[in-house]
N, C-alpha and C positions, 0 to 999 in steps of 0.2 A: 594239188594235195588231196582232195578225196580219194580219185581214183587209186592214188598210190598209197595212201593209208588202208585203206579196203583190202586192196589187194595183200599190203605187208601182212595185215593181220590174219587173214584170211589162210595164208600159205603156212603161216607158223605151225597150227595143229596138222596140218597133212603132213608136214616133213616129221616132226616130232613123232606123230602117230603110227605113221605107215613106215617111215626109213628108220627109226629108232633116234633114242636120246645121243646115242654113241656119234651117228650119222649130222645131227642135228649140232652137235658139238664140232664136227670135223668141220663143216660149213662155216661155222660162225667164226670160228678162229682162223679159216682161210680170210673170210672176209674182213677180219682184224688186221691182216697182216696187209691186206690190199687198202684198207683205209688210209694206211698212211702211204702207200705206194701211190694211189691215185692222186692225191694232192701234187707228188712231184711228176705225174704224169700232166695232168691238167695246167703243171707250169705258172699261174697266176691266171689265165686268160679269164677264168671263171670270176675272178675277182675286179681287174680292171679292163675285160676286153669288151662289157657292156657300154663304159663311157667314150672307149675308144673307137668302137662302131658309129654309136652315135653321134660322133663329132667328124666323123669322114663323109668325103663326099663318096657319091656310088662307084663311082669308076675306081677306088681306090678300095672296097670292102672286098672283092673279090681274090685280089692279090694278097691283102691281110688275112684273110681265111687261111688259103691255099697255104701260106705261110707259118700260120699256126698249126695248121694240121702237121705240118711236114717235121716241124720242131715235136710237136708230141708224140709223132709217132716215133720217131727217133728214141726218145726217153721212153716210151712204151717197151720197148724192144731192152732199153738197159735196164730199167728199172722192173721190168718184168722178168728178168733172168734172174737178179736179185733175191727178188721177192719169191720165186719158184723156189731157189734154193732153200730158204727161210722156212717155208711152205713145208717141203719133204721132209726137214731137219725137224720140225713141231710134230707133225702129222704123216709118220710112215707108214700106219696103218691102211688108209684110204688116198694113196697117192694120188689117183688119178680123178677123183672126186673132190680132192683137194686144189689142184693144179688147176683144174678146170674151174671151180670155184673163183680160184683167184683172177685168172684170166677175166670171166666175166665181170667180177668186181671193178679192176682196173680200166676198164674200156668206158667206163664215163669219162674217165679224163681226154677223151678223144670227142667229147660231147658238142654239138653244136649250139648247145641251149642258150649259150650267152649270147651268140652271134644274135639269136630272135630278140632277146632282150633288148638290145642295142639298137635294133630295127625295129623294135617295137611292134613284135610279131605275136601275139599269144597264142593266136590259132596254131601257128606253124608250130610252135614251142609244143602246144600239146598233141598234133595229131603226127607231126613228123618225127619229134624227139621224144616225146612221154611214151603215146600209145605203143608206137613198137617194142620197148623196153619191156612194158607191162603185160603184152600179149605174149612175149616168148616166156615170163613168168608164169601166168595162167596157164598156157598149154604145156608147160612143163611139170606144174603141179598136177595137171590132170592126167599127165603120162606116169607121174609117180603112183599116183594113186592106182591107176589100173595096172601097173607094171611092178610097183614096190622096188624100182630101182632108183636111187637119188641121181643117179648119172642124168637119167632124161632130164630130170629139174634141172640140175645145173648145167646140162647142155643146152637146152632150150633157153635160159637165161643169156648165154652166151651169142645164140643165134639171135636175140632180138637186141643185144647190143650191138652187134654188129651190122645189123639193119637197120638200127637208128642210125648209127654214125653214116651208113653209106647213103640212106634217103636223107637225110639234112644235108650232107658234103652236096649231093647230087643237086638239091632245091638251091642252096647259095651259091654255088658255082655257075649253075646256068642264068640264074637271073640276076648276076654281077658278073658278065663275059669281060674277056682282055687279060686274064691272068694267064701266067707260066708256070709251070712246076720246075721245081729248083730242091733237089735233093742234098744238095752238099750239107755234112755234118756240120760243118763250119761256120757257114752261115746261118742252119739251124740255131746252134749255140749263143749267137753274136745275137738272133733274134729275142732270144729268153733273157739276156741280162735286164732289161729294163721291168721284168717280173719279179727281180730277186726278191724285192722287200714283201711283196704280197704273198712268195711261195714261203719265204720264212717265216712267216708270220703261221700262216695255215699250218705248216708243216710242223712246227712245235706245237700248235693248238694240239693237233690231229695225234700227236705223238703221245700225249699222256691221257687222251681221250680212248685211244686203242692199245694201249699198253697193257691196259690191267688184264685183259680176257689172255694176252698171250703170255704175263705173269701165270695167271690161272691155271692156263694149260701147262706151263712147265712144273710148277710146284705142288699146285693142287689139282691135278686133270681129274679125278674123281667129281670134283665141282662145276667143271668147264661147260655143262649143260644148263646145270641151275643159272648160273652167271649168266649166261647169252642170253637167256630167256629173260632177267632181269634187266639185263641193259638194253634188250630189243625194245621191253617195253619202255624204257625211259627214252629211246629213241625216236619212239611215234609218239610221246606226250612233245618232245618236242617237236617233230616234224609237223604235228598239229597246230603248232603256235608261230611258225612261220607266217602266215599270214599278216598276223598280229605284229611281228616284227616288221614287215616289209612296210604295214601301213603307219607305223612310227618312224621309221625312216622317212617317210614323206611329209608326217603333221609336222616333226619339230623343225627342220628349215623353214625361218622366213625374213623378210628384209629388214622387217623394224625389230630390233634387239629386244623391245620390252615384252612384245609379244612371242619372242622365240624362247624368252628366257621361261616365261609363264608356261607354253606349253611342255617344255623339258622339266620345270618342276613336276607339273599334272602328269606326263606319262611315266617319270620316274616314280612317283609315288603309287599308281595304278600299278604299276610292273611289280613294284614291291608287293603289292597285296596279291597280283597274280601268281606270283613266284610262292607264297604263303599256303596258296589254296592248291595251288599243282603239288609241292611237296607233301603235304598234308594229306591230299588225295590218294597220291602215290602210295603212299606208308602204310596207308588204311585199304587200299583195293587191291594192289601189285599180289600178295597172296593169293587171291581170289582169282585175278586173273591169270597167274601162271597155271593155277590148278585149271582152267578154263581151257586155257590156250595148248596145253601140253596134254589134254586128255587125262588128267589127273596123274601124270607119269613125274611130273617135275614138282618140286614145291618150295617156293621163297617164302624164307623164315620170315618172322617179323622184323627181327634186328637186320638181316639185311636187307628187308623192304624200308626200313625208316632212315639208315646211314644212305639209301640211295635215294630214299626223299629227299634227304637233306642236300645232295649233288643236284638233283634234278631242280628243285627249287631256287639253288644259286644259278644254276643254267640259264632258266627261265628268266631272271632278271638281268643277268652282266649280258645276255647278248641285246637287250635293249640299250641298257646303258651305254654298253659299248659302240654298236653299230648306230644307234639313234641319236644317242646323245652326246659321246666323246667324238664320234666323227663329224657331228655337225659344228663343234666348236675346235674343229682343226686340232684335234687333240689324239691323234691316231699314235703318237709314239707313247702315250699313257695307255694306250689299248695294245702294244705291242709289250710293253713291258709287266701289265696285268697277264698277258700270258705267259711270259716268263717265268715271272713268280710264280703260277700256278703249274707250270713244267717243273720247276725244280722240285717243288713239295709233291709231286706226284710221280716223280722219277724216281727220288733218292728213297721216297717212303714206303713204294709198293713192296719191293722184294722184302726189306724186313720187315713191314707188316704182313706179308703173305706168310712168311715162316714164324713168325712167333704168335699171330692171331686167328690163322686160316681166312676162310673168306671174309668174315666180318672184318678183318685188318685190311683186305684190300679194299672193299667198298668203302670203308672209314678213309682209306688214303685219300681214293677218289672223291670222297666229299669235301675232304680237306684244301685237295687243290682246288676245286670249283669256288670254294667260298673265300679261297686266298683271292681267288681272280676277282671275285663280286668285292671285298671288301677295300682291295688296292681301287679299284675304278669309283666304287662310292665316294671314296678319301678323295680323289681326283675332282668326282663331280661337285663334292660340298666346296673343297676348297677355292677350286680355281674355275667355278664356275657360278655357283649360288652365292659364296660368300664374296667374290669378288665384285659381283653384281650388285650385292646389298651394299 
């Protein structure tokens, strides 16, 4: 988290200042399109894969991984083709940069990180899966700074992604021999059936999170760079709290129902305070952070920062109430329905909000969708966990 966060923050000013706001917007929109596609390419292995690997005997693991890699590779071809067409339609001015960015952002769908989680190999996850991707970004940023050409930046991000996938796959398949390669498309599809629920929920959630930047590019193209910067700062804040979410997932579940309930109440209240503080800090500091990260080229207004702060605060809370509390009490259906409710609000309100109110309409629609997700989850937590227990 630390290395990824530092590198992500460091490359923002390099891209905006050296390559320009227009190229920054191109990269951000292509990554937005890929944000939805990478969920489909990953096919739910990142959600269910760690548990499956942990429960497998060693002789089964190699075959399981190579099967998942083949299935995801087929998906990369199909999803990549569709996303490429969408990207070229949205970004005809810089097609090469846009397509290379897209492919680089789709490659994490082939990641072996979930396998390392399942076999409890954090150092392999760091050095084999994470570092090569980050090295690609760093080398690309240095070449961008030297040449002024953003194609070097996204190109080396692509190289880093390919290297991470190749090294991770080599490590896994070498340590778990006895596997055989089967490239059959039919069997690849069959393997994905058990992952459909996880893919569906992730796809719905990703749709309304990544759709705003596409809507801005289509209807408010002059604001794309500003929105991309505001959204990137918000994502970095969410990324920074990932360890807290993971600790919460291990903190709440207990064999003693009374202790589990006590911990669920405690983590819910603590997370509400965290969400409020995080949202307020974003609203206050985002305009300043935007100026610093863009070298003064892009300005995030306070109305935009405030609405994005509401969205961030709701996200900070819902990621814990959803993945730590609801899942502990086996209320994953409520988690899924909260995501669907937020998606409905986000998808159907975004375009009218953009046309009627401009960028503030888009950020308000995003905030509203995230608040709907949170309110739904809090109602379920109160009525089906806290009230039932009392």
